[in-house]
MDAnalysis code that builds the backbone (N, CA, C; Angstrom):
import MDAnalysis as mda
import numpy as np

u = mda.Universe.empty(333, n_residues=111, atom_resindex=np.repeat(np.arange(111), 3), trajectory=True)
u.add_TopologyAttr("name", ["N", "CA", "C"] * 111)
u.add_TopologyAttr("resid", np.arange(1, 112))
u.add_TopologyAttr("resname", ["MET", "ALA", "LYS", "GLY", "ASP", "ALA", "PRO", "GLY", "GLU", "PHE", "GLU", "GLN", "ILE", "VAL", "LEU", "LEU", "ALA", "VAL", "LEU", "ARG", "LEU", "GLY", "GLU", "GLU", "ALA", "TYR", "GLY", "MET", "ARG", "VAL", "ARG", "ARG", "GLU", "ILE", "HIS", "LEU", "ARG", "THR", "GLY", "ARG", "ASP", "VAL", "THR", "ILE", "GLY", "ALA", "VAL", "TYR", "THR", "THR", "LEU", "ASP", "ARG", "LEU", "GLU", "ALA", "LYS", "GLY", "MET", "VAL", "ALA", "SER", "SER", "LEU", "GLY", "GLU", "ALA", "THR", "GLU", "GLU", "ARG", "GLY", "GLY", "ARG", "ALA", "LYS", "LYS", "PHE", "PHE", "ARG", "LEU", "THR", "GLY", "GLU", "ALA", "VAL", "ASP", "ALA", "LEU", "ASN", "ARG", "ALA", "ARG", "ALA", "GLU", "MET", "ASN", "ASN", "MET", "LEU", "GLU", "GLY", "LEU", "PRO", "PHE", "PRO", "LEU", "GLY", "GLY", "GLU", "ARG"])
u.atoms.positions = np.array([
    [0.830, -0.979, 0.074],
    [-0.030, -0.357, -0.209],
    [0.962, 0.991, 0.038],
    [0.823, 2.318, -1.127],
    [1.556, 3.450, -0.959],
    [0.908, 4.218, 0.279],
    [2.353, 4.901, 0.253],
    [1.803, 6.018, 1.675],
    [0.874, 6.991, 2.144],
    [0.233, 7.255, 0.873],
    [-0.564, 7.940, 0.745],
    [-1.904, 7.192, 1.212],
    [-2.665, 5.965, 0.521],
    [-3.588, 4.918, 0.708],
    [-4.045, 4.447, 1.917],
    [-3.185, 5.061, 3.172],
    [-3.430, 4.513, 4.486],
    [-4.857, 5.084, 4.896],
    [-5.605, 4.900, 5.436],
    [-7.170, 5.031, 5.665],
    [-6.930, 5.928, 6.982],
    [-7.352, 6.816, 6.490],
    [-7.873, 8.134, 7.529],
    [-8.476, 7.900, 8.955],
    [-8.504, 8.592, 9.722],
    [-9.175, 8.675, 10.859],
    [-11.051, 8.272, 10.858],
    [-11.097, 9.169, 10.097],
    [-12.838, 8.454, 9.995],
    [-12.728, 7.398, 8.945],
    [-12.080, 7.244, 8.052],
    [-12.261, 5.982, 7.287],
    [-11.939, 4.872, 7.672],
    [-11.274, 4.862, 9.242],
    [-10.970, 3.806, 9.648],
    [-12.274, 3.528, 10.740],
    [-12.628, 4.034, 10.973],
    [-14.454, 4.505, 11.844],
    [-15.083, 3.594, 11.024],
    [-15.438, 4.056, 9.813],
    [-16.204, 3.442, 8.876],
    [-15.718, 1.880, 8.585],
    [-14.557, 2.177, 8.512],
    [-14.176, 0.599, 8.149],
    [-14.387, -0.878, 9.400],
    [-14.037, -0.076, 10.866],
    [-15.080, -0.910, 11.782],
    [-16.219, -0.716, 12.216],
    [-16.923, -0.086, 11.858],
    [-18.181, -0.227, 12.038],
    [-18.561, -1.459, 11.075],
    [-18.326, -1.622, 9.857],
    [-18.524, -2.177, 8.868],
    [-18.100, -4.108, 9.342],
    [-16.564, -3.683, 9.585],
    [-16.295, -5.521, 10.340],
    [-17.265, -5.435, 11.715],
    [-17.772, -4.418, 12.504],
    [-18.749, -4.888, 13.196],
    [-20.037, -5.598, 13.037],
    [-20.547, -4.995, 11.949],
    [-21.648, -5.134, 11.469],
    [-21.889, -6.188, 10.751],
    [-20.412, -6.764, 10.125],
    [-21.300, -7.967, 9.178],
    [-21.979, -7.756, 7.810],
    [-22.546, -8.607, 8.196],
    [-23.671, -8.652, 6.588],
    [-24.239, -7.918, 6.785],
    [-24.700, -7.043, 7.959],
    [-25.726, -6.314, 8.166],
    [-24.918, -4.935, 7.999],
    [-24.209, -5.120, 6.985],
    [-23.105, -3.343, 7.480],
    [-23.701, -2.793, 5.919],
    [-25.188, -2.218, 5.968],
    [-25.149, -1.160, 4.878],
    [-25.451, 0.695, 5.202],
    [-25.081, 1.344, 4.882],
    [-25.161, 2.339, 4.946],
    [-25.721, 3.185, 6.079],
    [-27.114, 3.184, 6.578],
    [-27.818, 3.748, 7.794],
    [-27.801, 3.111, 9.095],
    [-26.821, 1.497, 8.725],
    [-26.435, 0.477, 9.974],
    [-25.221, 1.265, 10.309],
    [-24.581, 1.256, 9.347],
    [-23.353, 2.242, 9.458],
    [-22.886, 3.338, 10.229],
    [-23.971, 4.149, 10.246],
    [-24.302, 5.766, 10.298],
    [-24.650, 5.175, 11.993],
    [-25.232, 4.459, 12.031],
    [-25.848, 4.139, 13.967],
    [-24.871, 3.724, 14.495],
    [-23.949, 2.483, 13.610],
    [-22.931, 1.745, 14.584],
    [-21.806, 3.598, 15.104],
    [-21.333, 3.947, 14.079],
    [-20.572, 5.202, 14.323],
    [-21.090, 5.569, 15.691],
    [-22.455, 6.331, 15.653],
    [-23.065, 7.185, 16.506],
    [-23.164, 6.484, 18.033],
    [-23.373, 5.360, 17.842],
    [-23.519, 4.177, 19.038],
    [-22.216, 4.543, 19.617],
    [-21.345, 3.875, 19.025],
    [-20.251, 3.503, 19.616],
    [-19.097, 5.297, 19.872],
    [-19.070, 6.073, 19.284],
    [-18.428, 7.197, 19.100],
    [-19.209, 8.401, 19.876],
    [-20.513, 8.316, 19.698],
    [-21.139, 9.587, 19.981],
    [-21.021, 10.550, 18.904],
    [-20.677, 10.486, 17.929],
    [-20.471, 11.234, 16.226],
    [-22.061, 11.451, 16.240],
    [-22.342, 12.140, 15.593],
    [-23.590, 12.485, 14.580],
    [-23.205, 12.772, 13.270],
    [-22.766, 11.868, 12.655],
    [-22.024, 12.084, 11.106],
    [-23.483, 12.273, 10.345],
    [-23.609, 12.527, 9.026],
    [-24.472, 12.621, 7.845],
    [-24.170, 11.593, 7.474],
    [-25.533, 11.001, 6.423],
    [-25.453, 9.758, 6.112],
    [-24.405, 9.843, 4.961],
    [-24.748, 11.427, 3.947],
    [-23.896, 11.380, 3.064],
    [-22.421, 11.354, 3.374],
    [-22.440, 11.937, 4.656],
    [-20.581, 11.563, 4.694],
    [-20.258, 9.803, 4.752],
    [-21.492, 9.645, 5.382],
    [-20.704, 7.849, 5.413],
    [-20.691, 7.114, 3.931],
    [-21.571, 7.842, 3.098],
    [-22.002, 6.771, 1.657],
    [-20.553, 7.303, 0.847],
    [-20.205, 8.899, 1.409],
    [-18.983, 9.696, 0.007],
    [-17.397, 8.991, 0.900],
    [-17.746, 8.462, 2.060],
    [-16.068, 7.378, 2.908],
    [-16.339, 6.060, 2.109],
    [-17.934, 5.596, 2.306],
    [-18.104, 4.080, 1.683],
    [-17.455, 3.739, -0.096],
    [-17.575, 4.995, -0.453],
    [-17.588, 5.371, -2.403],
    [-15.858, 5.259, -1.946],
    [-15.415, 5.851, -1.822],
    [-14.133, 6.296, -1.720],
    [-13.255, 4.965, -0.923],
    [-13.521, 4.252, 0.124],
    [-13.063, 3.041, 0.411],
    [-12.940, 1.542, -0.120],
    [-14.241, 2.061, -1.173],
    [-14.321, 1.379, -2.520],
    [-13.368, 1.176, -3.402],
    [-13.258, 2.888, -3.698],
    [-11.979, 3.020, -4.631],
    [-10.831, 2.644, -4.320],
    [-10.933, 2.268, -3.233],
    [-9.546, 2.394, -2.659],
    [-9.276, 0.661, -2.776],
    [-10.297, -0.181, -3.062],
    [-9.889, -1.537, -2.659],
    [-10.143, -2.025, -1.181],
    [-10.611, -1.494, -0.614],
    [-10.790, -1.294, 1.069],
    [-11.923, -2.039, 1.383],
    [-13.070, -1.663, 0.643],
    [-14.427, -2.678, 0.996],
    [-15.011, -2.917, -0.425],
    [-16.092, -4.184, -0.555],
    [-16.374, -4.185, -1.281],
    [-18.346, -4.056, -1.423],
    [-18.770, -4.196, -2.283],
    [-20.219, -3.866, -2.021],
    [-21.135, -4.956, -2.776],
    [-22.028, -4.778, -2.800],
    [-23.188, -6.130, -3.637],
    [-24.341, -5.667, -2.541],
    [-25.564, -5.656, -3.762],
    [-26.595, -5.350, -3.488],
    [-27.536, -6.431, -3.280],
    [-28.730, -5.885, -1.857],
    [-29.232, -6.881, -1.228],
    [-30.946, -7.042, -2.612],
    [-31.672, -7.730, -1.714],
    [-32.951, -7.415, -2.824],
    [-33.457, -6.424, -2.224],
    [-34.400, -5.994, -3.442],
    [-35.650, -4.583, -3.544],
    [-36.758, -4.947, -2.808],
    [-37.005, -3.988, -1.957],
    [-38.442, -4.259, -0.647],
    [-39.473, -3.258, -1.147],
    [-40.192, -3.439, -0.426],
    [-41.574, -2.401, -0.885],
    [-41.298, -1.378, 0.074],
    [-40.708, -1.954, 1.725],
    [-40.702, -0.505, 2.719],
    [-39.163, 0.244, 2.080],
    [-39.011, 0.170, 0.706],
    [-37.696, 0.960, 0.597],
    [-38.230, 1.817, -1.057],
    [-39.585, 1.533, -0.866],
    [-39.845, 1.953, -2.626],
    [-39.609, 1.178, -3.559],
    [-39.300, -0.243, -3.095],
    [-38.327, -0.688, -4.064],
    [-37.015, -1.141, -4.609],
    [-36.343, -0.500, -3.690],
    [-34.981, -0.264, -4.400],
    [-34.230, -0.931, -3.301],
    [-32.962, -1.572, -3.507],
    [-32.411, -2.804, -2.695],
    [-31.453, -1.778, -1.617],
    [-31.155, -2.894, -0.847],
    [-29.905, -1.959, 0.286],
    [-28.706, -2.642, -0.822],
    [-27.258, -1.342, -0.555],
    [-26.400, -1.708, -0.809],
    [-25.435, -2.280, 0.719],
    [-25.180, -3.313, 0.233],
    [-24.389, -4.056, 1.587],
    [-22.568, -3.568, 1.273],
    [-21.681, -3.669, 2.223],
    [-20.307, -3.866, 2.176],
    [-19.974, -4.720, 3.143],
    [-18.773, -4.790, 2.741],
    [-17.774, -5.782, 3.829],
    [-16.336, -5.414, 3.135],
    [-15.496, -5.938, 4.289],
    [-14.177, -5.696, 3.927],
    [-13.713, -6.347, 3.035],
    [-12.546, -5.512, 2.572],
    [-11.840, -6.808, 1.759],
    [-10.180, -7.132, 2.618],
    [-9.316, -8.109, 2.128],
    [-8.475, -8.494, 3.114],
    [-7.137, -7.502, 3.496],
    [-7.315, -6.387, 1.857],
    [-6.512, -5.383, 2.221],
    [-6.639, -4.283, 3.463],
    [-7.801, -4.189, 3.539],
    [-8.646, -3.453, 4.459],
    [-8.529, -3.926, 6.138],
    [-8.952, -5.102, 6.041],
    [-7.844, -5.993, 7.177],
    [-6.519, -5.769, 7.630],
    [-5.998, -5.499, 6.765],
    [-4.207, -5.148, 7.126],
    [-4.297, -4.259, 7.333],
    [-4.860, -3.123, 6.718],
    [-4.708, -1.763, 6.918],
    [-4.887, -1.456, 8.533],
    [-6.371, -2.176, 9.001],
    [-6.490, -1.860, 9.879],
    [-5.690, -2.324, 11.093],
    [-4.899, -3.454, 11.128],
    [-4.225, -4.193, 11.762],
    [-2.830, -3.283, 11.994],
    [-2.294, -2.564, 10.596],
    [-0.876, -1.972, 11.024],
    [-1.618, -0.919, 11.470],
    [-2.379, -0.082, 11.425],
    [-2.415, 1.368, 12.184],
    [-2.663, 0.388, 13.617],
    [-3.739, -0.482, 14.436],
    [-3.494, -0.456, 15.707],
    [-2.360, -1.023, 16.125],
    [-1.441, -1.968, 15.206],
    [0.043, -2.501, 16.136],
    [0.649, -0.744, 15.806],
    [0.666, 0.308, 14.950],
    [1.133, 1.586, 15.015],
    [0.809, 2.017, 15.763],
    [-0.378, 2.501, 16.910],
    [-0.959, 2.753, 17.721],
    [-0.525, 2.497, 18.979],
    [-0.886, 1.278, 19.080],
    [-0.289, 0.568, 20.155],
    [1.191, 0.642, 20.808],
    [2.147, 0.619, 19.794],
    [3.692, 1.153, 19.800],
    [3.741, 2.356, 20.569],
    [3.116, 3.772, 19.544],
    [3.348, 4.484, 19.632],
    [2.998, 5.344, 21.660],
    [1.887, 4.505, 21.966],
    [1.197, 4.782, 22.753],
    [2.185, 3.606, 24.446],
    [2.667, 3.067, 23.909],
    [3.380, 1.543, 24.689],
    [4.494, 2.730, 25.926],
    [3.959, 2.639, 27.447],
    [4.956, 3.167, 28.089],
    [4.484, 4.827, 28.794],
    [3.577, 5.228, 27.750],
    [2.772, 6.437, 27.948],
    [1.931, 6.359, 29.228],
    [1.379, 7.073, 30.220],
    [0.682, 6.882, 31.246],
    [-0.717, 7.241, 30.546],
    [-1.769, 6.845, 31.609],
    [-3.159, 6.899, 30.804],
    [-3.687, 7.816, 31.512],
    [-4.853, 8.563, 31.889],
    [-4.922, 9.652, 30.455],
    [-3.456, 10.272, 29.851],
    [-3.494, 10.436, 28.976],
    [-2.428, 11.290, 28.461],
    [-2.931, 12.833, 28.881],
    [-1.655, 13.387, 28.601],
    [-1.997, 15.147, 28.876],
    [-0.680, 15.301, 29.398],
    [-0.557, 14.580, 30.777],
    [0.049, 15.413, 32.146],
    [-0.192, 16.863, 31.989],
    [0.670, 17.469, 32.033],
    [0.350, 18.613, 32.467],
    [0.037, 19.937, 31.398],
    [-0.650, 20.542, 31.191],
    [-1.373, 21.065, 29.847],
    [-1.204, 22.931, 30.516],
])
């Protein structure tokens, strides 16, 4: 992976939401999971823009579910992580753990 291709903070949060949701990972559920776990009130547009960007990077793949009446005949677009995304998340976690090793918690000390 090229240096500039590493997922940013919000991309990592979206990837982790997709991972947590498994087969139920579609836009609104991803948005809800992010809000539940982080308290962030993100727009559905931000979630879909990020999912589209991650798909272009090869970090998520999408598939369409069945069309439903409750959605006006539209199908849900489901997402899943690729191996590249899993590797990137594992690298990011290892890097963060290494940087935090030996530091007191909570961080900040004297400000």
